[in-house]
C-alpha positions in Angstrom: -16.5 -74.8 -114.2 -13.7 -76.6 -112.3 -11.5 -79.3 -113.7 -11.4 -81.1 -110.4 -13.7 -81.2 -107.4 -13.1 -83.1 -104.1 -16.7 -83.7 -102.9 -15.6 -85.9 -100.0 -12.9 -83.7 -98.5 -13.1 -83.7 -94.7 -15.8 -86.4 -94.6 -14.9 -89.3 -92.2 -15.4 -92.7 -93.7 -15.3 -96.3 -92.4 -12.4 -98.0 -94.2 -13.1 -101.4 -92.6 -15.9 -101.8 -95.2 -13.2 -102.5 -97.8 -12.0 -105.6 -95.9 -11.7 -109.1 -97.2 -11.3 -109.3 -101.0 -13.4 -106.1 -101.8 -10.3 -104.4 -103.2 -8.7 -107.5 -104.8 -7.2 -106.9 -108.2 -8.4 -110.3 -109.4 -11.2 -110.2 -112.0 -14.6 -111.2 -110.6 -16.9 -112.9 -113.1 -20.0 -112.0 -111.2 -19.3 -108.3 -111.1 -18.2 -108.4 -114.7 -21.5 -110.0 -115.8 -23.4 -107.2 -113.9 -21.6 -104.4 -115.6 -22.0 -106.0 -119.0 -25.7 -106.3 -118.4 -25.9 -102.7 -117.2 -24.2 -101.4 -120.3 -26.8 -103.2 -122.4 -29.8 -102.1 -120.3 -28.7 -98.4 -120.3 -27.5 -98.5 -123.9 -24.2 -97.0 -122.9 -20.6 -97.8 -124.1 -19.1 -97.7 -120.5 -20.3 -99.3 -117.3 -18.4 -100.1 -114.1 -18.4 -101.0 -110.4 -16.4 -98.1 -109.0 -14.9 -98.1 -105.4 -14.1 -94.7 -104.1 -11.1 -94.5 -101.8 -9.1 -91.6 -100.2 -7.6 -90.3 -103.3 -8.4 -92.8 -106.0 -11.4 -94.3 -107.7 -10.9 -98.0 -108.5 -12.8 -99.9 -111.2 -13.5 -103.3 -109.6 -15.3 -104.4 -112.8 -15.8 -102.5 -116.0 -16.6 -102.6 -119.7 -15.8 -100.0 -122.3 -12.7 -98.4 -120.8 -9.7 -97.9 -123.0 -6.1 -96.5 -122.8 -4.7 -95.6 -119.4 -8.0 -96.1 -117.6 -8.2 -99.7 -118.8 -4.6 -100.4 -117.9 -4.7 -98.8 -114.5 -8.3 -99.7 -113.6 -8.4 -96.4 -111.7 -8.4 -92.6 -111.8 -8.1 -89.7 -109.4 -11.0 -89.4 -107.0 -11.4 -85.7 -107.6 -12.2 -86.1 -111.3 -14.8 -88.8 -110.7 -18.6 -88.5 -110.8 -19.0 -91.5 -108.5 -17.7 -89.4 -105.5 -21.1 -87.6 -105.5 -23.0 -90.9 -105.2 -20.8 -91.8 -102.2 -21.2 -88.4 -100.6 -25.0 -88.1 -101.0 -25.9 -91.8 -100.7 -28.4 -91.7 -103.5 -28.7 -92.0 -107.3 -26.8 -89.4 -109.2 -27.6 -88.4 -112.8 -25.9 -86.1 -115.3 -27.5 -85.5 -118.7 -25.0 -83.1 -120.2 -21.7 -82.8 -118.3 -20.5 -80.0 -120.5 -23.1 -77.7 -119.1 -23.4 -79.1 -115.5 -21.4 -77.1 -113.0 -21.9 -79.8 -110.3 -19.3 -82.1 -111.9 -15.5 -81.8 -112.6 -14.6 -81.3 -116.2 -11.3 -83.3 -116.5 -13.0 -86.5 -117.8 -15.5 -84.5 -119.8 -12.6 -82.8 -121.6 -10.2 -85.8 -121.9 -12.6 -88.7 -122.5 -15.7 -87.0 -123.8 -17.9 -88.0 -120.9 -21.3 -86.4 -121.3 -24.0 -88.5 -119.5 -23.8 -90.5 -116.3 -26.1 -92.5 -114.1 -24.8 -94.0 -110.8 -26.3 -95.9 -107.9 -24.7 -96.3 -104.4 -23.1 -99.6 -103.4 -22.8 -100.6 -99.7 -20.8 -103.1 -97.7 -22.8 -103.4 -94.5 -24.0 -99.9 -93.8 -21.1 -98.1 -95.5 -21.3 -96.7 -99.0 -18.1 -97.9 -100.8 -18.8 -96.9 -104.4 -21.2 -96.8 -107.3 -22.6 -99.0 -110.0 -22.7 -96.6 -113.0 -23.2 -96.2 -116.7 -21.4 -93.6 -118.8 -22.2 -92.2 -122.2 -20.2 -90.1 -124.6 -23.4 -88.3 -125.8 -25.7 -86.0 -124.0 -28.9 -87.8 -123.1 -31.4 -88.6 -120.4 -32.3 -92.0 -118.9 -35.7 -93.6 -118.7 -37.5 -94.6 -115.5 -37.3 -98.2 -116.6 -33.5 -97.9 -116.9 -33.2 -96.3 -113.5 -35.2 -99.2 -112.0 -33.0 -101.7 -113.7 -29.9 -99.9 -112.5 -31.2 -100.2 -108.9 -31.8 -103.9 -109.3 -28.4 -104.6 -110.7 -26.8 -102.5 -108.0 -28.5 -104.8 -105.4 -26.8 -107.7 -107.1 -23.4 -106.0 -107.2 -23.8 -105.0 -103.5 -24.6 -108.6 -102.6 -21.4 -109.7 -104.4 -19.3 -107.1 -102.7 -20.7 -108.3 -99.3 -19.6 -111.9 -100.2 -16.1 -110.6 -101.2 -15.9 -108.7 -97.9 -16.4 -112.0 -96.1 -14.1 -114.0 -98.4 -11.5 -116.0 -96.4 -7.9 -114.9 -96.8 -4.9 -116.9 -95.8 -3.8 -115.4 -92.4 -0.6 -113.4 -92.7 1.4 -115.5 -90.3 0.7 -118.8 -92.1 1.3 -117.1 -95.5 4.7 -115.9 -94.2 5.5 -119.3 -92.8 4.4 -121.1 -95.9 6.5 -118.9 -98.2 9.8 -119.1 -96.2 11.1 -122.2 -98.0 10.3 -120.7 -101.4 12.1 -117.5 -100.4 15.1 -119.6 -99.2 15.2 -121.6 -102.4 14.9 -118.4 -104.5 17.9 -117.0 -102.7 19.9 -120.2 -103.5 18.9 -120.0 -107.2 19.5 -116.3 -107.6 23.1 -116.6 -106.1 24.6 -118.2 -109.2 22.8 -115.7 -111.4 24.2 -112.8 -109.5 27.8 -114.2 -109.7 27.3 -115.4 -113.2 26.5 -112.0 -114.7 29.9 -110.4 -114.0 31.7 -113.6 -114.9 29.8 -113.8 -118.2 30.7 -110.2 -118.9 34.4 -110.9 -118.3 34.3 -114.0 -120.6 32.5 -111.9 -123.2 35.1 -109.2 -123.2 37.9 -111.8 -123.4 36.2 -113.3 -126.4 36.0 -109.9 -128.1 39.7 -109.3 -127.4 40.6 -112.8 -128.8 38.6 -112.1 -131.9 40.2 -108.7 -132.5 43.6 -110.3 -132.0 43.2 -112.9 -134.6 45.9 -112.5 -137.3 48.0 -110.4 -135.0 48.7 -113.1 -132.4 49.5 -116.7 -133.4 47.6 -118.1 -130.4 44.4 -116.3 -131.2 42.5 -119.4 -132.1 43.3 -121.1 -128.8 42.3 -118.0 -126.8 39.1 -117.6 -128.8 38.1 -121.2 -128.1 38.9 -121.0 -124.4 37.0 -117.7 -124.0 34.0 -119.2 -125.9 34.1 -122.3 -123.7 34.2 -120.2 -120.5 31.2 -118.1 -121.7 29.3 -121.2 -122.7 29.8 -122.8 -119.3 28.8 -119.7 -117.4 25.7 -119.2 -119.6 24.8 -122.9 -119.1 24.9 -122.5 -115.3 22.8 -119.4 -115.5 20.3 -121.1 -117.8 20.0 -124.0 -115.3 19.4 -121.5 -112.4 16.8 -119.8 -114.5 15.0 -123.1 -115.2 14.9 -123.8 -111.4 13.7 -120.3 -110.7 10.7 -120.2 -113.1 8.5 -122.9 -111.4 9.1 -121.4 -107.9 8.1 -117.9 -109.0 5.1 -119.2 -110.9 3.9 -121.1 -107.8 4.3 -118.1 -105.5 2.6 -115.9 -108.1 -0.4 -118.2 -108.4 -0.7 -118.5 -104.6 -0.2 -115.0 -103.5 -0.8 -112.9 -106.6 -4.1 -114.7 -107.4 -5.0 -115.6 -103.8 -8.8 -115.3 -104.1 -9.4 -117.4 -107.2 -10.9 -120.9 -107.1 -8.6 -123.9 -106.9 -8.6 -127.7 -106.9 -7.1 -130.3 -104.6 -4.7 -131.3 -107.4 -3.5 -127.8 -108.0 -3.2 -127.2 -104.2 -0.9 -130.1 -103.8 1.3 -129.3 -106.8 1.8 -125.7 -105.9 2.4 -126.5 -102.2 5.1 -129.1 -103.2 6.9 -126.5 -105.4 6.8 -123.8 -102.6 8.0 -126.2 -99.9 10.7 -127.8 -102.1 13.6 -126.2 -100.2 12.7 -128.1 -97.0 11.9 -131.3 -98.9 14.7 -131.9 -101.4 17.3 -133.0 -98.9 15.0 -135.4 -97.0 13.8 -137.5 -100.0 11.4 -135.1 -101.6 7.7 -135.9 -102.1 6.0 -139.1 -103.3 2.6 -138.2 -104.9 -0.2 -140.6 -104.9 -3.6 -140.0 -106.4 -5.0 -136.5 -105.9 -8.5 -135.7 -107.3 -9.2 -132.6 -109.3 -12.3 -131.6 -107.3 -12.8 -127.9 -106.8 -12.3 -126.7 -103.3 -14.4 -124.1 -101.4 -11.2 -122.5 -100.0 -9.5 -120.1 -102.4 -6.0 -120.9 -103.7 -4.2 -118.5 -101.2 -5.7 -120.3 -98.2 -5.5 -123.9 -99.6 -1.9 -123.7 -100.8 -0.6 -121.8 -97.7 -2.0 -124.5 -95.4 -0.7 -127.4 -97.5 2.8 -125.8 -98.0 3.1 -125.0 -94.3 2.4 -128.6 -93.4 4.9 -129.9 -96.0 7.6 -127.5 -94.8 6.9 -128.5 -91.2 7.2 -132.2 -92.1 10.4 -131.6 -94.1 12.1 -129.8 -91.2 11.0 -132.6 -88.8 12.6 -135.2 -91.1 15.8 -133.1 -91.3 15.9 -132.9 -87.5 15.5 -136.7 -87.3 18.2 -137.3 -89.9 15.9 -139.2 -92.2 15.6 -139.1 -96.0 12.5 -141.2 -96.4 10.5 -138.2 -97.8 6.9 -137.3 -97.5 4.0 -139.2 -99.0 1.0 -137.3 -100.2 -2.4 -138.5 -101.5 -6.0 -137.3 -101.4 -9.4 -138.7 -101.5 -13.0 -137.4 -101.7 -15.5 -138.4 -99.1 -19.0 -137.0 -99.4 -18.7 -133.2 -99.6 -15.1 -132.9 -98.5 -11.6 -133.7 -99.8 -9.0 -135.0 -97.4 -5.3 -134.5 -98.3 -3.1 -136.8 -96.3 0.6 -136.2 -95.6 2.6 -139.1 -94.0 6.3 -139.2 -93.0 8.5 -141.3 -90.9 8.4 -139.2 -87.7 6.9 -139.9 -84.3 3.3 -139.3 -83.6 4.0 -136.5 -81.2 6.0 -134.7 -83.8 3.2 -135.1 -86.3 0.8 -133.6 -83.8 3.1 -130.6 -83.2 3.3 -130.0 -86.9 -0.5 -130.0 -87.2 -0.9 -127.7 -84.2 1.6 -125.2 -85.4 -0.4 -124.7 -88.7 -3.9 -125.2 -87.3 -3.5 -122.3 -84.9 -3.7 -120.0 -88.0 -7.1 -121.4 -89.0 -9.2 -121.0 -85.8 -12.5 -121.5 -87.7 -11.4 -124.9 -88.8 -11.6 -124.3 -92.5 -9.5 -126.1 -93.6 -9.6 -128.6 -90.8 -6.1 -129.9 -89.8 -5.4 -132.9 -87.6 -2.9 -135.6 -86.9 -3.8 -139.3 -86.6 -1.5 -142.3 -86.6 1.4 -141.7 -89.0 -0.4 -139.0 -91.1 -1.5 -135.4 -91.1 -4.9 -134.6 -92.6 -5.9 -131.4 -94.3 -9.7 -131.5 -95.0 -11.4 -129.0 -97.4 -15.1 -128.5 -98.1 -15.9 -128.9 -101.8 -16.7 -125.8 -103.8 
């Protein structure tokens, strides 16, 4: 029997089915609950939602994996059993993989896989993967367990459909929103880059001075000077590092965790950090009350919209030569939260700021508008 089998070789597939957040690396509580329940229903140590790609099988949710599989959340497609579910579009069962010449033997040999039961998962009309249970002992599965697998697969399929429709911050507005953060990161990194060689020089001079003590009468003075130089350089580097940390954290939480839920309060605080480069020379931000209500829009969308508006206002203040800053507050009204940004710029400039960002959200979620002396960013509640 073969170690690897590529059951999908040469088969054309519709990759558009993996759109939205289907392939997101973020943990999904709904899918995780489904695989946990499946493991209990089938009485197996391993269960997973597997997405089968060109060369890789990704584990979108799983229980029971260990070692490299747990760390990578993936394995090669040609060693998987789920590829047969995708190829045939129907339930696939293995009772003893060691004696079944239909399946590759790599995972049988390395992980002790013996039994498998998988059911196809679709997004639209396209089979994207499998909900499956895996056992390390040879066994069969009951009719009741197969019925339960099909029912849980329907739930997992519904969740994948939701993820496929999940809103993502449009690429242009993400790029625009992140520009001030990138500029600030460049400014912060500059002293770190120059500080490293300077610190190395000071360190070497300190070593020389220490080695020279007793041989040179002025060793004490040189040692003190070298230590002072090193301390000053390290202090500057520490200050740059402290400035660097919150910006990186804000970018990570916005881009790296783009699909998770967020609140109005978190949205504002992350947006202020990301837009800081365009705000710190015009008076910064004055924060009023911002409620902690959960938003329907995920963090990537919410923060990108808010940061883009803040950056646009900061640049408008710079162009006008004003240092009055931006005022931010939010309030809940019914089933929405409105975040308002006000600055001392003309009404036509406010409208232009709103239009520049709103064009990236053609569905109006979030809704962006200018009225009087303020910009409004309106989110539906989650």
